Each structure stands twice: as structure tokens, then as C-alpha cells.
C-alpha positions in Angstrom: -18.8 2.7 -13.7 -16.6 0.8 -15.4 -13.4 1.0 -14.0 -9.7 -1.1 -14.3 -6.9 -1.1 -12.0 -3.5 -1.7 -13.3 -1.1 -2.4 -10.7 2.2 -4.8 -10.4 0.7 -5.8 -7.2 -2.6 -7.8 -6.0 -2.6 -9.0 -2.3 -3.0 -12.2 -1.2 -1.4 -13.6 -4.5 1.9 -11.0 -5.6 2.3 -8.3 -2.7 5.7 -6.6 -1.3 3.9 -3.5 0.1 1.3 -1.4 0.7 0.0 -1.4 -3.0 -0.7 -5.0 -2.9 -2.7 -4.5 -0.2 -4.8 -1.6 -1.9 -5.2 -3.6 -5.1 -6.3 -6.7 -3.4 -9.1 -5.0 -1.3 -10.4 -1.4 -2.8 -11.7 -3.5 -5.9 -13.7 -6.0 -3.8 -15.5 -3.0 -2.5 -16.2 -0.7 -5.4 -17.2 -4.1 -6.8 -19.8 -4.9 -3.4 -21.1 -1.1 -4.1 -22.3 -2.1 -7.6 -19.5 -0.7 -10.0 -18.1 -3.2 -12.8 -14.4 -3.4 -11.2 -11.2 -5.4 -12.5 -8.0 -5.8 -12.2 -4.6 -6.3 -14.8 -1.5 -7.5 -13.3 1.2 -9.3 -14.4 1.3 -13.1 -14.7 4.2 -13.8 -12.5 5.7 -17.4 -12.6 4.7 -18.3 -9.1 1.0 -17.5 -9.8 -0.2 -20.7 -10.8 1.1 -21.9 -7.3 -1.7 -19.8 -5.5 -4.6 -19.4 -8.2 -5.9 -21.6 -10.2 -5.7 -20.7 -14.0 -7.1 -21.3 -17.3 -4.7 -22.8 -19.9 -6.5 -20.8 -22.5 -6.2 -17.5 -23.0 -9.3 -15.0 -23.3 -6.9 -12.3 -25.7 -3.6 -12.1 -27.4 -2.2 -8.8 -28.4 1.4 -6.9 -29.2 3.0 -4.5 -27.5 6.7 -3.0 -28.4 7.1 -5.6 -31.1 6.3 -8.2 -28.7 3.4 -10.9 -28.6 1.7 -11.1 -25.2 -1.7 -12.7 -24.1 -4.0 -12.6 -21.3 -5.5 -14.6 -19.2 -8.5 -14.5 -17.3 -9.1 -15.4 -13.6 -10.9 -13.8 -10.2 -9.1 -12.3 -7.3 -9.1 -14.4 -4.3 -12.3 -14.9 -2.5 -14.1 -12.6 -4.7 -16.0 -12.3 -7.6 -13.5 -9.5 -9.1 -12.2 -10.4 -12.4 -8.9 -10.6 -12.9 -6.5 -10.0 -16.3 -2.7 -11.6 -16.0 -0.7 -10.0 -18.5 1.5 -13.2 -20.2 4.8 -12.6 -21.3 8.4 -14.6 -21.0 9.7 -11.6 -19.1 7.6 -11.9 -16.1 7.7 -16.2 -16.1 10.6 -15.7 -13.5 9.6 -16.1 -9.7 9.9 -12.4 -8.7 8.0 -9.3 -8.9 10.8 -6.7 -8.9 14.7 -6.5 -9.7 16.2 -7.2 -12.4 17.8 -6.1 -15.5 15.0 -5.6 -17.3 12.7 -4.4 -14.8 12.1 -1.0 -16.9 12.0 -2.7 -19.9 9.3 -5.1 -18.4 7.0 -3.0 -16.8 6.8 -0.4 -19.7 5.9 -3.6 -21.8 2.8 -4.0 -19.1 1.8 -1.0 -18.7 1.6 -1.1 -22.8 -0.2 -3.9 -23.0 -2.8 -2.9 -20.6 -3.2 0.2 -22.9 -3.6 -2.0 -25.8 -6.1 -4.4 -23.8 -8.6 -1.4 -23.0 -8.6 -0.2 -27.0 -8.9 -3.7 -28.3 -10.9 -5.7 -25.3 -12.4 -4.2 -22.5 -13.0 -0.3 -22.4 -13.3 0.9 -18.9 -14.7 4.7 -17.7 -11.4 5.0 -15.8 -8.2 3.2 -15.3 -7.0 3.4 -11.8 -2.9 3.4 -12.2 -0.9 2.6 -9.0 3.2 3.8 -8.8 5.7 4.1 -12.0 5.4 0.7 -13.4 2.0 2.3 -14.9 2.9 5.7 -15.7 2.9 5.6 -19.3 -0.6 5.0 -19.2 -2.0 8.0 -18.3 0.1 9.1 -21.3 -0.9 7.1 -24.1 -4.8 7.5 -22.9 -4.7 11.1 -22.9 -6.1 12.0 -25.8 -8.9 8.8 -25.7 -12.0 10.9 -24.8 -13.8 7.8 -23.7 -11.0 7.0 -21.0 -10.1 8.9 -18.1 -6.7 7.9 -15.6 -6.3 8.0 -12.0 -3.0 7.8 -10.6 -2.1 7.1 -7.4 1.2 7.7 -5.4 2.6 5.0 -3.3 5.9 5.8 -3.3 7.5 8.5 -4.7 11.1 7.4 -4.2 10.7 5.2 -7.2 10.3 7.2 -10.3 10.9 4.4 -12.9 13.1 5.2 -16.1 14.3 8.5 -17.2 12.7 9.8 -20.6 15.7 9.2 -22.8 15.6 5.3 -21.9 11.6 5.9 -22.3 12.2 6.9 -25.7 14.3 3.9 -26.6 12.3 1.0 -25.5 9.0 2.7 -26.2 6.3 5.0 -28.3 6.5 8.3 -26.1 3.9 10.4 -28.2 5.1 13.9 -29.6 3.2 15.6 -27.0 4.5 13.8 -24.0 6.6 16.2 -21.2 8.1 15.0 -18.2 11.6 13.7 -17.3 11.0 9.9 -16.1 8.0 7.7 -15.8 6.5 9.6 -12.7 6.9 12.9 -13.5 5.2 12.3 -17.0 2.2 10.1 -15.3 1.3 13.0 -12.8 1.5 15.6 -15.7 -1.0 13.5 -17.9 -3.7 12.1 -15.3 -7.0 13.1 -14.8 -6.4 13.1 -11.2 -3.8 12.5 -8.9 -4.1 10.5 -5.5 -1.8 9.5 -2.9 -3.1 7.3 -0.5 -2.6 9.4 2.7 -3.7 13.2 3.5 -0.6 14.2 4.8 1.6 12.5 2.1 -0.7 14.9 -0.2 0.9 17.6 2.0 4.4 16.5 2.1 5.4 15.8 -1.2 4.8 19.5 -2.2 8.0 20.1 0.4 11.9 19.8 -0.3 12.4 17.4 2.4 9.6 14.5 0.8 9.5 16.0 -2.8 12.1 13.4 -4.5 13.0 15.9 -6.7 9.7 16.6 -8.2 8.1 19.2 -5.2 7.9 21.7 -8.1 5.6 19.8 -10.8 3.8 18.2 -7.9 2.9 21.6 -5.9 1.9 22.9 -10.0 -0.8 20.2 -9.6 -2.0 20.9 -6.4 -5.5 21.6 -8.1 -5.6 17.4 -9.1 -4.3 15.8 -6.7 -6.1 14.2 -3.5 -5.2 12.4 -0.2 -7.3 9.2 0.3 -6.2 7.2 3.3 -5.4 3.5 3.2 -7.5 0.8 4.7 -7.1 -2.7 5.5 -9.6 -5.7 5.1 -11.4 -5.7 8.3 -13.1 -9.1 7.3 -9.6 -10.9 7.0 -7.7 -9.4 9.8 -9.9 -10.2 12.7 -8.5 -11.3 15.7 -11.9 -12.7 16.7 -11.9 -14.9 13.9 -8.0 -15.2 12.3 -7.2 -19.0 11.9 -3.6 -18.1 11.4 -2.9 -16.9 15.0 -3.3 -19.7 18.3 -5.4 -17.9 20.5 -8.7 -15.8 18.7 -9.8 -12.9 21.3 -11.7 -9.6 21.3 -11.4 -6.3 22.6 -13.3 -7.5 25.3 -11.5 -10.7 26.1 -8.1 -9.3 25.4 -6.5 -10.9 28.6 -6.7 -14.1 26.3 -4.4 -12.5 24.0 -1.2 -13.1 26.5 -1.7 -16.8 24.9 -0.5 -15.4 21.4 2.8 -13.9 23.1 3.6 -17.3 24.2 3.0 -18.9 21.5 5.2 -16.7 19.7 8.2 -16.6 22.1 8.2 -20.5 21.6 8.2 -20.3 17.9 10.6 -17.7 17.7 13.0 -19.0 20.1 12.8 -16.7 22.7 12.6 -16.8 26.0 9.2 -17.6 27.8 8.5 -14.6 29.4 4.7 -13.0 29.5 5.6 -10.5 31.2 8.6 -9.4 29.1 8.2 -6.4 27.1 7.6 -7.7 23.2 8.1 -5.2 20.6 7.7 -6.7 16.8 8.6 -5.2 13.1 6.9 -6.5 10.0 8.8 -4.2 7.3 10.7 -4.1 4.4 14.3 -3.8 5.1 15.0 -0.3 3.4 16.5 2.6 5.0 13.1 4.8 4.4 12.0 2.5 7.2 14.0 4.2 9.8 16.1 1.0 10.1 19.1 3.3 10.7 17.8 4.8 13.9 16.9 1.0 14.8 20.1 0.4 14.9 21.6 2.9 16.5 19.2 2.4 19.4 18.1 -0.8 20.0 21.1 -2.7 21.0 21.2 -0.2 23.8 17.3 -0.7 24.2 17.8 -4.4 24.6 21.0 -4.1 26.9 19.3 -1.8 29.0 16.2 -3.3 30.3 14.1 -6.8 29.8 12.4 -6.4 26.3 12.8 -8.6 23.2 12.7 -7.9 19.7 11.4 -9.9 16.5 11.7 -8.0 13.2 10.3 -10.0 9.4 10.8 -8.9 6.8 13.5 -8.4 3.5 15.2 -5.7 1.7 18.9 -4.1 1.8 21.7 -6.4 2.6 23.3 -4.4 5.2 20.1 -3.9 7.1 19.5 -8.1 7.1 23.4 -8.5 7.9 22.6 -6.0 10.5 19.5 -7.9 12.2 21.1 -11.5 12.0 24.0 -9.6 13.7 22.0 -8.3 16.5 20.1 -11.7 17.0 23.3 -13.5 17.6 24.2 -10.7 20.4 20.8 -11.5 22.6 20.0 -15.1 21.6 16.8 -15.8 23.2 16.0 -11.8 23.6 16.2 -11.0 19.6 14.6 -12.7 16.8 15.3 -12.2 12.8 13.0 -13.7 10.1 14.7 -12.4 7.2 11.8 -13.5 4.6 8.2 -13.2 4.0 5.6 -14.8 5.4 1.7 -13.4 5.9 0.9 -16.0 8.5 3.9 -15.5 10.8 3.4 -11.6 10.5 -0.5 -12.1 12.0 1.0 -13.7 14.6 3.4 -11.2 15.1 0.5 -8.3 15.1 -1.3 -11.2 17.8 1.5 -11.6 20.2 3.9 -8.5 20.2 2.9 -5.8 23.1 4.4 -2.8 20.7 4.9 -2.4 17.0 7.9 -0.3 15.8 7.6 2.1 12.8 9.8 4.7 13.1 9.5 5.6 9.1 12.0 8.4 7.3 8.7 8.7 5.9 5.5 6.9 5.2 2.9 7.3 2.3 0.0 5.8 4.3 1.4 2.5 5.8 -0.8 -0.5 6.7 1.4 -2.2 9.1 0.4 0.1 11.6 -3.0 -0.6 11.2 -3.3 -3.9 11.3 -1.1 -3.6 14.6 -3.6 -2.0 16.7 -6.6 -3.8 15.1 -4.8 -7.0 16.7 -4.2 -4.7 20.0 -0.5 -3.8 19.4 -0.1 -0.6 20.4 2.3 1.2 17.3 5.1 3.1 18.4 6.0 5.2 15.3 7.3 8.5 13.7 4.7 11.4 12.6 4.9 11.2 9.0 2.8 10.7 6.6 -0.2 8.6 6.7 1.1 7.6 10.6 0.2 11.4 11.6 -3.5 10.1 9.9 -3.8 7.0 11.5 -1.7 7.0 15.1 -2.5 9.7 18.0 0.0 10.2 20.9 -1.2 8.0 24.6 -2.7 10.8 27.2 -3.0 8.6 30.2 -4.6 11.4 31.7 -7.2 12.2 29.6 -7.1 8.4 28.3 -6.8 9.6 24.8 -4.5 8.1 22.1 -3.9 5.1 20.3 0.0 4.6 20.1 3.3 6.5 21.1 4.9 9.3 18.4 7.9 11.2 17.9 8.8 13.9 15.8 12.4 14.3 15.0 14.4 11.7 12.9 17.1 11.4 15.1 18.2 8.6 17.3 17.7 9.9 20.6 13.8 10.4 19.8 13.3 7.2 19.0 15.0 6.3 22.4 12.8 8.2 24.5 10.1 7.2 22.7 10.9 3.4 23.5 11.5 4.1 27.0 8.4 5.7 27.4 6.0 2.7 26.2 8.3 0.0 28.0 7.5 2.2 30.9 4.1 2.4 30.3 3.5 -1.2 29.6 3.9 -1.7 33.0 1.0 0.3 34.3 -1.5 -2.5 33.0 -4.6 -1.3 33.2 -4.3 2.0 31.3 -2.2 -0.1 28.9 -5.3 -2.1 28.4 -6.9 1.0 27.7 -4.9 1.5 25.3 -4.8 -1.6 23.2 -8.7 -1.4 23.3 -8.3 2.4 22.0 -6.6 0.7 19.0 -9.0 -2.1 18.3 -11.9 0.4 18.3 -10.6 2.2 15.2 -12.0 1.7 11.7 -9.8 1.4 9.5 -11.8 -0.2 6.5 -11.8 0.3 3.4 -15.7 1.9 3.5 -15.3 5.3 4.1 -12.2 5.0 1.6 -14.0 3.4 -1.1 -16.7 6.8 -1.0 -13.8 8.9 -1.4 -12.4 7.1 -4.7 -16.0 6.7 -6.2 -16.0 11.0 -5.9 -12.9 10.9 -7.2 -13.7 8.8 -10.4 -16.8 10.8 -10.7 -15.2 14.4 -10.6 -12.8 13.4 -13.3 -16.2 13.0 -15.3 -17.8 16.3 -14.3 -20.6 13.9 -12.5 -21.9 14.7 -9.5 -21.1 13.5 -6.2 -23.8 11.6 -5.1 -25.5 9.6 -8.0 -29.1 10.0 -8.2 -31.4 6.7 -7.4 -33.1 7.4 -10.8 -29.8 8.0 -12.6 -29.2 3.6 -12.8 -32.8 2.8 -13.7 -33.2 5.2 -16.8 -31.2 6.4 -19.1 -32.2 10.0 -20.0 -31.2 11.2 -23.5 -29.9 14.3 -24.4 -31.8 17.0 -26.4 -30.2 17.3 -29.7 -30.1 21.2 -29.0 -28.2 20.7 -25.7 -24.7 22.0 -25.1 -22.6 18.9 -24.4 -19.5 19.7 -22.6 -16.6 17.7 -24.8 -14.2 15.6 -22.5 -11.2 17.5 -23.6 -12.2 20.3 -21.8 -11.8 18.7 -18.6 -8.1 17.7 -19.1 -5.1 19.6 -17.2 -3.1 22.6 -18.4 0.4 21.0 -19.0 3.4 21.8 -18.0 5.2 24.6 -20.5 
């Protein structure tokens, strides 16, 4: 099957959130399964620093009265073709933000459609978040291409309809008050990055004003849990951590903790409870809860805390202030650094993720992979990946709380801090987390089923189907692709 991923991010060359991890890993697995998978993303100004890109483009096109060029290279460490959309609006060394964000990503989506129509025609275009939301609209009447739209974060919905009509082509049949609303209506299949989030977005608490529409299209919505690259994120072979280890040699992990404390200027104490957080510093991630209770938790325990990430200026400043109040106990690194993130996963005792909502979450999976016990709120993908620790029955992989309240988070932190001091149960808890399989293999199978579903194909492809092409009898009734298009909201 020919599949084109269109997205604003692809790890490891351009990554801000979980979308980058998905687009950087899933195509490789699908390629290994025998599918012709390719990736289409913007040519950001910083990309030549990370990968080799040919000077000559493979194709030139025009969209929204703008000329653009497409360059071809490969996703790092793979044979997956990577197409880069070249236009001056993406020359700055940034991925998001800027006054032209709506315009340039709409141009990017338009360029991707032109690429499909004129250069390489896939059977499935897999779109990711609002940046590609107009693609299902434009391809709706193309009988040869199906579209899958994945919601990574419903909170960001793209430009409003009136703005779209100012900057691009809106077909006569288009419905929806913004890009996200239009995308979920016109895509042949809508996916979310966890089963729980697929259910939650149909409620007012998580629907971001689209819960009615998302309930209406529930029949073509499916939640497929994200995965992680288990080869890249492997504590036994990771060259970015000081001391490699496995679940059987987990005692060696202590060297990573000491090295991390030395690197970050924390008091070197292997017995202290070291709490880590790698996150975008935004309200969604539960930062308001953290700021309300962390000061007291640090003051009344021997705990240490390290945070890595960028985001809203308010949260960045508050983390700096917290670090200044507790020198040697709290460290704040306001930047993106994948290498340091790996050392935090490998060196911290527990990983904090008290999200207000979380479509899936990748960090808790990586933390467990490295023997770092997650402390999470039960929402979205965190429900699907972390189970509460029950020391009596030796079950569970982390510490969980339900209500989005400061006291609930504080209580959960105290329970984790107390549990850390019982070394043998804690070691078993770490080992259970490391034993979890969050690889992409299972998720890739589900995505293939989804792709085949929108073409009306059986879930499992017969072996002989690859070996021979069976001709359709002239008198056979062939179902029109248009018959499978979803009903629109009236």
C-alpha cells in the first residue's frame, strides 16, 4: 500500500511534541512491513544542520499564488523517503509560532496536495493535526486517494473559516468553522493517539467545543495507542547515558543518578528521592498543580527536582524562581535537549506527569523503559499506559491520582516518596515498568487495519494477493469509492 505521511514534525530532525515521535517512528515500521511509505514535511531553516539535503529539488509546484520546491532525502537511520517542502516562509530556524503560522502551514498543506496530484500519488494520505487539516477537504472528491486524520492535540484547531477563505481555496462543499472541524468531517477515518482520549474528546470536559461533532462522527473514529522506538530508547545500548543497564542489572542505574546530580549541580546523594519532569511548560501539562505543591514537597522532604523544557514564559520564570530558592535541590533547564532528556529518564527515581489532559503521552513510556517510575494523573493515554502500584499484590507500574486538584497530586507524591524508601518493592516496581512493551509493532498493525478499512479491504491480506493480480470480471459489480465516503454534518 502506498502511504504518505504529512506532518509538521518528524523526530529526530524536527520535534516539539509527541507528533514528531509518531511521524519519525511509525513510517519506519510500516516500511519494514512491506508498505511504500513516505513522509512530507516543511523544509525548516535548521534542517541542513541535521541531515544531508541535495541542492537540487526533485519537483517544483505552485499553490496559493506561491512557487515552492520539493527536495528528497531520507529519514535518519532508515530508507524511508523524506520530501521537504521548500518555501521562504519556512526558512526561519523555528517550527511553530510567528504571525504567519496559519498562512504558512495552510500553504504547506496545499503544497502537499499538489504534490500528490502531480508527482507521487499515494493510496492513503495520513494527516497529522490542524497543520494538515485542509488536506482531507481538498482530497474529498478524489476517488483514488483516501485520507486518515490523526488528532494529537485537540486544543490547537487552526485558523477559522473566515481566515481560510481569505488565504486559500475553500471548496463549495466545505463545512466546519475552523481547520480541525473541517478535517474530522472530511477525512475517511479519524484517529486519536490513545483509546481513552478517543472517548474523552466526546465530552464537554475534553472536547474543546467540538464534542458534539466528534460524537457525531464516532463511527469513523478509532483510538490507537502511540509507541516508542525501543531500539533508540534502550538503556542497555543508549550511548548518551553514562552507565548502561538492564532490568536484571538495574542496580547499575545508580551511577546515572550520581552523574545526573553532578551534571545539574544538585547535591550528590544517591539516597535522595530524585524527581524529574521533561515537558512543554504549558497549562495542559499540569504546571499550575506543580507550582502549588512542589515548594512544600521540597521543603518537607529530602527530594530533589529537575525540569527540562520550554513553553509559556510564566511557567519558565516560576521554575527559575523555584530553582533559585532551593540551590542544590532544584534544577531548571529551559531548553530542548534530547540527550539530557535521556539522562533524566535514566537517572531520576520518578517521573512527574500530572497532565490536565493528555492525548497519549510519550514521556511516561520512555521513563518506564529506563526504570523511572511515573507519577501521573489518570487521563487520556496515561490511563492506557500506567497502572497504579499495588505493593501487596506486586502489580502496577506507577503512582496515579484522579482528580485535578493540588492535594491529590501532593498525596500521590508523598506516597511515591514513601514507597521509594522500601528498596525491594521499589526495584520490582521499576522492573515491571521496564518489562512493558510500548513498541510500534502492535500500533502499526492497527494502523494497517485502519488503512485497509477505508478502502473496504479485509483486515488480513492473503498471501497470494501479493503474488498475483486478480482481474475483475467485466460483469462484476464494482463498488464506487464514493459510496464509502462519510456522511457530512447537515
